[in-house]
MARTORZA-658425 format. One line per 8 residues: number of its first residue (from 1); for each residue x, y, z of N, C-alpha, C. Coordinates in steps of 0.05 Angstrom, whole numbers, plus 5000, padded with zeros to 4 digits. Atoms other than C-alpha are relative to their C-alpha. Layout:
NUM	X/Y/Z/X/Y/Z/X/Y/Z | ... .
end
This chain:
1	4993/5027/4999/8707/3064/2857/4993/4988/4975 | 5006/5013/5026/8712/3020/2795/4998/4970/5004 | 5004/5028/4996/8682/2951/2803/5006/4993/5029 | 4993/5009/4975/8703/2910/2863/5029/4998/5006 | 4972/5007/4998/8776/2905/2850/5017/5024/5014 | 4984/4977/4991/8800/2977/2865/4983/5021/5013 | 5013/4976/4989/8784/3039/2904/5014/5024/4989 | 4988/4975/5010/8796/3108/2876/4994/5025/5019 .
9	5003/4975/4984/8807/3174/2912/5010/5024/4983 | 4990/4977/5011/8817/3245/2890/5011/5016/5025 | 4985/4986/4977/8869/3279/2936/5007/5028/4993 | 4988/4973/5002/8891/3350/2948/5025/5000/5017 | 4976/5002/4985/8964/3346/2966/5013/5029/5003 | 4989/4973/4997/8996/3408/2996/5029/5002/4991 | 4972/4997/5010/9058/3431/2958/5015/5020/5021 | 4982/4984/4980/9116/3467/2994/4993/5030/5000 .
17	5009/4972/5002/9090/3536/2968/4972/5004/5009 | 5026/4995/4990/9022/3524/2998/4977/4993/4980 | 5020/5007/5020/8987/3505/2933/4991/4973/5004 | 5011/5027/4998/8944/3444/2928/5003/4986/4973 | 4996/5016/5024/8962/3390/2878/4979/4979/4998 | 5022/5019/5005/8901/3352/2852/5014/4974/4993 | 4987/5025/5004/8921/3279/2853/4979/4976/4999 | 5016/5024/5003/8887/3215/2828/5015/4976/5012 .
25	4988/5025/4988/8899/3152/2870/4981/4978/4997 | 5014/5025/5001/8879/3082/2859/5013/4979/5016 | 4986/5021/4983/8891/3025/2908/4983/4975/4998 | 5016/5023/5000/8870/2953/2912/4978/5000/5022 | 5022/4999/4980/8803/2946/2948/5004/4982/5023 | 4997/5020/4978/8825/2887/2991/5029/4991/5000 | 4973/5011/4997/8890/2859/3017/5022/5021/5000 | 4978/4981/5000/8959/2889/3021/5010/5006/4971 .
33	4990/4993/5025/8987/2927/2963/5029/4988/4994 | 4974/5012/5006/9048/2898/2926/5021/5022/5002 | 4980/4979/4999/9082/2967/2926/4985/5025/4990 | 5012/4975/5009/9069/3040/2908/5013/5010/4975 | 4988/4990/5027/9079/3070/2837/4988/5027/4996 | 5006/4972/5009/9081/3143/2820/4997/5001/4970 | 5004/4999/5027/9051/3153/2751/5000/5029/4991 | 4997/4972/5008/9072/3217/2715/4990/5006/4972 .
41	5016/4993/5024/9030/3250/2662/5018/5006/4976 | 4988/4987/5025/9045/3267/2590/4995/5031/5001 | 5003/4970/5001/9043/3341/2570/4971/5008/5003 | 5029/4994/4999/8966/3337/2569/4987/5002/5028 | 5010/5000/4974/8957/3328/2643/4991/4972/5008 | 5009/5025/4991/8923/3273/2682/4973/4994/4984 | 5021/5005/5018/8878/3247/2627/4990/4971/5004 | 5011/5028/5000/8837/3183/2615/5021/4980/4998 .
49	4979/5019/5004/8899/3149/2592/5017/4996/5026 | 4985/5002/4975/8937/3164/2656/4983/4987/5022 | 5017/5012/4980/8879/3145/2700/4997/4969/4994 | 5003/5030/5008/8872/3078/2660/5026/4985/5008 | 4974/5013/4992/8946/3063/2673/4999/4994/5030 | 5004/5003/4971/8934/3075/2748/4982/4977/5007 | 5019/5022/4994/8873/3030/2750/5010/4974/4994 | 4989/5025/5008/8906/2975/2712/5021/4989/5018 .
57	4978/5007/4980/8965/2976/2760/4986/4991/5026 | 5012/5008/4974/8917/2972/2819/4985/4975/4998 | 5015/5025/5004/8878/2916/2790/5018/4975/5005 | 4981/5022/4996/8940/2874/2796/5017/5003/5027 | 4990/5000/4973/8957/2896/2866/5016/5024/5009 | 4983/4979/4993/8994/2962/2865/4983/5024/5006 | 5011/4974/4996/8977/3029/2895/5013/5017/4978 | 4990/4982/5021/8983/3081/2839/4989/5029/5004 .
65	5006/4972/4996/8984/3157/2845/5009/5016/4977 | 4994/4983/5022/8982/3209/2791/4994/5030/5007 | 5006/4971/4994/8991/3282/2810/4995/5016/4974 | 5008/4983/5023/8960/3334/2763/5018/5024/5002 | 4979/4980/4997/9018/3380/2750/4990/5029/4988 | 5010/4975/5008/8973/3436/2722/4977/5009/5017 | 5024/4996/4985/8926/3440/2780/5001/5024/5020 | 5000/4974/4984/8947/3505/2813/4976/5018/4992 .
73	5023/4984/5004/8891/3556/2817/5003/5016/4975 | 4996/4982/5024/8923/3601/2763/5002/4982/4974 | 4996/5018/5024/8929/3540/2715/4975/4983/4995 | 5020/5022/5003/8870/3493/2726/4980/5005/4978 | 5021/4996/5019/8819/3525/2683/5013/5002/4972 | 4987/4995/5025/8868/3542/2627/5013/4975/4988 | 4983/5024/5008/8911/3479/2623/4984/4975/4998 | 5015/5024/5005/8858/3430/2600/5013/4986/4977 .
81	4989/5016/5022/8875/3374/2552/4993/5013/4973 | 5008/4987/5027/8836/3409/2495/5016/5024/4994 | 4986/4975/5006/8869/3475/2505/5029/4996/4996 | 4972/5005/5006/8939/3447/2507/5003/4989/4973 | 4999/5010/5027/8925/3408/2444/4997/5022/4980 | 5005/4979/5017/8899/3470/2410/5026/5019/4999 | 4976/4981/4998/8961/3510/2433/5024/4987/4985 | 4974/5013/5010/9014/3458/2411/4997/4991/4971 .
89	5003/5011/5027/8982/3434/2346/5014/5015/4978 | 4986/4987/5022/9009/3491/2301/5031/4995/5000 | 4970/5005/4997/9080/3479/2327/5007/4972/4991 | 4993/5027/5009/9079/3404/2316/4993/4996/4974 | 5006/5003/5029/9051/3415/2247/5025/5009/4984 | 4977/4992/5013/9117/3447/2230/5018/4975/4993 | 4980/5022/5005/9168/3401/2194/5021/5001/5021 | 4979/5002/4977/9220/3377/2245/5023/5020/4996 .
97	4977/4983/5004/9275/3419/2212/4992/5030/5005 | 5008/4972/4998/9233/3482/2221/4993/5007/5030 | 5009/4995/4974/9216/3474/2295/5020/5016/5017 | 4980/4984/4987/9280/3508/2316/5003/5028/4987 | 5001/4975/5015/9267/3565/2267/4986/5022/5015 | 5012/4980/4981/9255/3626/2311/4980/5017/4985 | 5020/4987/5016/9219/3663/2254/4975/4986/4996 | 5024/5015/5005/9172/3608/2239/4984/4996/5026 .
105	5013/5002/4974/9157/3599/2314/4985/5026/5006 | 5010/4974/4992/9146/3674/2324/4975/5006/4983 | 5022/4995/5017/9098/3677/2265/4975/4985/5011 | 5022/5015/4990/9055/3622/2295/4991/5013/5027 | 5007/4990/4973/9058/3653/2365/4983/5026/4997 | 5014/4975/5003/9034/3721/2339/4970/4995/4992 | 5028/5005/5010/8970/3689/2310/4983/4987/5021 | 5016/5014/4980/8950/3653/2374/4985/5019/5017 .
113	5015/4984/4979/8897/3679/2423/5016/5003/5025 | 4984/4996/4976/8923/3706/2488/5002/4976/5018 | 4999/5022/4982/8902/3647/2529/5019/4976/4990 | 4985/5022/5013/8936/3599/2479/5029/5008/5003 | 4972/4992/4997/9000/3641/2482/5011/4994/5028 | 4991/5004/4972/9002/3634/2558/5008/4969/5003 | 4993/5030/5000/9003/3556/2550/5026/4995/4987 | 4974/5005/5017/9057/3557/2496/5024/5012/5015 .
121	4978/4988/4986/9099/3605/2537/5009/4982/5024 | 4993/5015/4977/9097/3560/2599/5012/4973/4992 | 4990/5029/5005/9108/3492/2566/5022/5001/4979 | 4979/4999/5020/9157/3515/2510/5022/5019/5009 | 4979/4979/4995/9193/3580/2527/5009/5002/5028 | 4992/5001/4972/9193/3572/2602/5003/4971/5009 | 5001/5030/4993/9202/3497/2601/5018/4992/5022 | 4982/5007/4978/9262/3493/2648/4987/5008/5027 .
129	5012/4989/4975/9227/3536/2700/4976/4982/5007 | 5023/5015/4996/9162/3497/2691/5007/4973/5011 | 4993/5029/4992/9196/3428/2698/5012/4999/5026 | 4989/4999/4973/9234/3450/2759/4977/5001/5020 | 5022/4999/4982/9168/3467/2792/4985/4974/5001 | 5013/5028/5001/9138/3401/2768/5015/4981/5018 | 4983/5018/4986/9196/3363/2798/4996/5006/5031 | 5006/4992/4971/9185/3401/2866/4973/4989/5009 .
137	5026/5010/4994/9111/3382/2863/4999/4970/5004 | 4999/5031/4999/9126/3309/2849/5015/4991/5025 | 4986/5008/4975/9175/3306/2907/4980/5003/5024 | 5021/4996/4978/9120/3334/2953/4978/4978/5000 | 5020/5021/5002/9069/3285/2926/5010/4973/5008 | 4988/5027/4993/9115/3226/2933/5007/4997/5031 | 4996/5001/4970/9133/3245/3005/4974/4995/5015 | 5028/5005/4988/9059/3248/3020/4992/4971/4997 .
145	5006/5027/5006/9050/3181/2988/5014/4981/5020 | 4983/5017/4982/9106/3150/3031/4989/5003/5029 | 5008/4994/4971/9082/3183/3095/4972/4988/5007 | 5027/5008/4994/9008/3167/3089/4992/4972/4990 | 5008/5027/5009/9005/3101/3050/5023/4980/5004 | 4977/5018/4991/9074/3072/3068/5007/4976/4984 | 4993/5024/5015/9089/3027/3010/5029/4992/5007 | 4973/5011/4993/9149/2982/3027/5020/5005/4978 .
153	4983/4995/5023/9176/2990/2956/4986/5018/4981 | 5012/4982/5018/9165/3042/2905/5011/5002/4971 | 4990/4998/5028/9168/3052/2831/4988/5027/4988 | 5010/4977/5014/9157/3110/2783/5000/4993/4969 | 5002/5004/5028/9133/3108/2711/4991/5028/4988 | 5008/4975/5012/9128/3170/2665/5001/4998/4971 | 5003/5001/5029/9107/3182/2594/5005/5028/4987 | 4996/4976/5015/9133/3235/2545/5012/5022/5018 .
161	4990/4980/4981/9143/3298/2587/5005/4985/5027 | 4997/5013/4976/9131/3253/2647/5022/4980/5001 | 4978/5016/5002/9183/3205/2623/5026/5015/5009 | 4977/4985/4993/9236/3259/2627/4999/5009/5031 | 5001/4994/4972/9208/3281/2695/5007/4977/5018 | 4994/5025/4984/9211/3209/2721/5030/4996/5001 | 4972/5004/4999/9283/3204/2699/5014/5019/5018 | 4988/4980/4984/9302/3269/2732/4995/4994/5030 .
169	5009/5005/4972/9263/3253/2795/5016/4976/5013 | 4986/5022/4992/9299/3186/2799/5029/5007/5011 | 4973/4991/4991/9365/3223/2808/4998/5016/5026 | 5004/4982/4976/9335/3262/2867/4984/4985/5021 | 5015/5016/4979/9292/3210/2904/5005/4970/4995 | 4996/5029/5004/9300/3136/2916/4975/4986/4991 | 5019/5019/5008/9257/3089/2876/5013/4973/4995 | 4988/5026/5006/9267/3015/2871/4999/4993/4972 .
177	5001/5005/5030/9245/3015/2798/4990/5025/4986 | 5008/4977/5016/9239/3071/2747/4997/4992/4971 | 5004/5006/5029/9207/3064/2677/4996/5026/4986 | 5001/4975/5016/9219/3118/2626/4988/4994/4973 | 5012/5002/5026/9172/3119/2567/5008/5025/4983 | 4992/4980/5020/9205/3160/2511/5002/5027/5013 | 4995/4974/4985/9230/3214/2561/5027/5009/4996 | 4973/4988/5003/9288/3261/2558/5018/4991/5022 .
185	4981/5006/4980/9351/3247/2595/5000/5022/5023 | 4998/4980/4978/9365/3281/2663/5015/5024/4990 | 4986/4975/5010/9388/3354/2656/5029/4997/5001 | 4971/5004/4996/9457/3335/2682/5003/4970/4996 | 4999/5028/5006/9473/3267/2650/5017/4986/5022 | 4984/5013/4978/9525/3253/2705/4983/4995/5024 | 5017/5006/4978/9468/3254/2755/4990/4970/4999 | 5006/5029/5000/9455/3182/2732/5012/4984/5022 .
193	4985/5012/4978/9506/3163/2784/4985/5001/5026 | 5015/4999/4974/9456/3183/2838/4975/4983/5001 | 5022/5018/5000/9402/3134/2817/5007/4975/5015 | 4997/5022/4982/9395/3080/2869/4988/4975/4991 | 5015/5023/5009/9345/3034/2836/5006/4991/4973 | 4998/5010/5028/9337/2998/2770/4982/5016/4981 | 5013/4984/5019/9316/3033/2707/4994/4984/4974 | 5007/5012/5026/9277/3009/2644/4994/5024/4982 .
201	5005/4979/5019/9279/3057/2584/4985/4987/4976 | 5015/5009/5021/9225/3046/2532/4998/5021/4979 | 4998/4977/5019/9232/3085/2467/4988/4991/4972 | 5011/5003/5028/9199/3092/2398/5023/5001/4979 | 4979/4999/5019/9243/3077/2338/5000/5025/4983 | 5001/4975/5016/9220/3139/2300/4994/5024/5018 | 5004/4978/4979/9229/3192/2354/5027/5015/5004 | 4972/4990/5001/9292/3231/2335/5005/5020/5022 .
209	4995/4979/4981/9282/3288/2385/5008/4986/5027 | 4991/5014/4974/9288/3238/2443/5024/4981/4994 | 4980/5020/5004/9331/3186/2410/5028/5012/4995 | 4974/4986/5003/9386/3236/2394/5017/5000/5026 | 4987/5001/4974/9402/3233/2469/5008/4973/5009 | 4994/5029/4989/9409/3157/2472/5030/4994/4999 | 4971/5007/4998/9483/3153/2454/5013/5010/5026 | 4989/4989/4975/9501/3198/2512/4989/4985/5025 .
217	5012/5016/4978/9453/3159/2557/5014/4974/5002 | 4987/5026/4999/9484/3092/2539/5029/5003/5011 | 4972/4996/4992/9555/3120/2548/5002/5003/5031 | 5001/4994/4973/9537/3145/2618/4988/4977/5017 | 5011/5024/4988/9498/3082/2637/5024/4981/5006 | 4975/5017/4997/9564/3043/2625/5018/5014/5020 | 4981/4985/4983/9606/3096/2659/4992/4999/5029 | 5009/4999/4972/9564/3098/2723/4989/4972/5009 .
225	5008/5027/4993/9546/3023/2722/4973/4999/5010 | 5029/4999/4993/9472/3037/2726/4987/4973/4992 | 5017/5025/5006/9425/2977/2729/4979/5009/4981 | 5015/4989/5021/9392/2993/2663/4992/4982/4978 | 5010/5016/5023/9350/2959/2611/4989/5019/4980 | 5012/4984/5021/9328/2989/2543/4987/4983/4980 | 5016/5013/5021/9277/2970/2492/4991/5021/4981 | 5008/4982/5020/9269/3007/2427/4981/4985/4980 .
233	5020/5014/5018/9208/2989/2383/5002/5013/4972 | 4998/4990/5029/9225/2998/2309/4972/5007/4988 | 5023/4993/5014/9174/3032/2266/4978/5013/5016 | 5021/4987/4984/9136/3064/2324/5007/5030/5004 | 4996/4972/4998/9128/3137/2339/4995/5009/5029 | 5003/4987/4973/9130/3182/2402/4971/4996/5010 | 5026/5003/4987/9072/3166/2450/4984/4974/4989 | 5014/5023/5011/9057/3098/2417/4985/4984/5022 .
241	5013/5015/4978/9035/3070/2486/4973/5011/5006 | 5026/4987/4992/8976/3118/2493/4978/4991/4981 | 5021/5012/5015/8914/3081/2470/4979/5021/4989 | 5018/4979/5010/8877/3146/2460/5011/5018/4978 | 4987/4981/5018/8928/3179/2414/5004/4990/4973 | 4998/5007/5029/8942/3180/2340/5025/4983/4994 | 4976/5016/5005/9010/3146/2347/4998/4972/5013 | 5003/5025/4986/8982/3086/2385/5007/4977/4983 .
249	4993/5025/5013/9013/3020/2365/4995/4977/5017 | 5009/5021/4982/8977/2962/2395/5020/4979/5006 | 4981/5021/4995/9029/2907/2385/5024/5009/5019 | 4978/4990/4984/9085/2950/2413/4991/5008/5028 | 5012/4993/4975/9040/2976/2469/4996/4977/5018 | 5003/5025/4984/9021/2907/2491/5026/4987/5009 | 4974/5011/4991/9092/2883/2493/5013/5018/5021 | 4988/4981/4980/9114/2946/2531/4986/4996/5027 .
257	5016/5005/4974/9058/2933/2584/5010/4975/5013 | 4990/5024/4988/9083/2863/2593/5028/5003/5012 | 4974/4993/4989/9154/2888/2602/4999/5017/5025 | 5002/4983/4978/9132/2941/2650/4990/4984/5026 | 5010/5016/4978/9093/2891/2694/5022/4982/5009 | 4979/5018/4992/9152/2842/2693/5023/5015/5014 | 4978/4984/4989/9201/2898/2711/4991/5008/5028 | 5010/4992/4974/9158/2924/2769/4998/4975/5018 .
265	5003/5025/4985/9144/2851/2791/5028/4990/5011 | 4973/5008/4992/9218/2836/2793/5013/5018/5022 | 4986/4982/4980/9238/2898/2833/4981/5010/5022 | 5018/4991/4978/9177/2914/2875/4988/4975/5015 | 5009/5024/4986/9158/2842/2892/4975/4989/4986 | 5021/5012/5013/9110/2792/2863/4974/5001/5019 .
end
């Protein structure tokens, strides 16, 4: 428990394959919650940043839940925030034009320790398989949330990796409001037609790997008449909202937080 405003719990939610998903939950300590929000991690896992987002949402009246998507027994010890950073740092140090160069990538991979190679394999080379399993776990976690806590209205917000997962999940489950922080488009862009709620997309101006997908996104938003808002922050970089990261941009993050609260307030209820 943090102060008198919220209550925290650490849950173990059973996935459909029998695994346990470690899940951080924060709820208002008193009174009825305004709604339930699923908070989806960056590539690093459920970090202090993600827990802070949950707590801040609960302080203003929302239930917030963040499943740890690396919490299976064969991943938990290996997929720490520090280990993931060590694994990905050499690849992100490559110039953007070199990141698709198979020779350059292979040279880095050969120099990595075995445990680090396992991380890289799962998050880079087996990304589709990994993300499909994450979506499955998120579905199970959200169904648990609905069954056991019963929020009348629900939202989802995801950051980076989690932004793409939130977008994909919104095509497969009903949310009243979805907020995508610099996340990839759904795997099949036409699946936008299956989204039932409203969507807010928040993007960094200097984030070509994500922003290259925006023209197709806008085209299909219009095509499918999606209730969609977009905000791009010029001069900011991927992950600008994370106050613990190197790309943090306080003015943009403060504005994005206000937009997020206004959006959830509008669609989940004041």
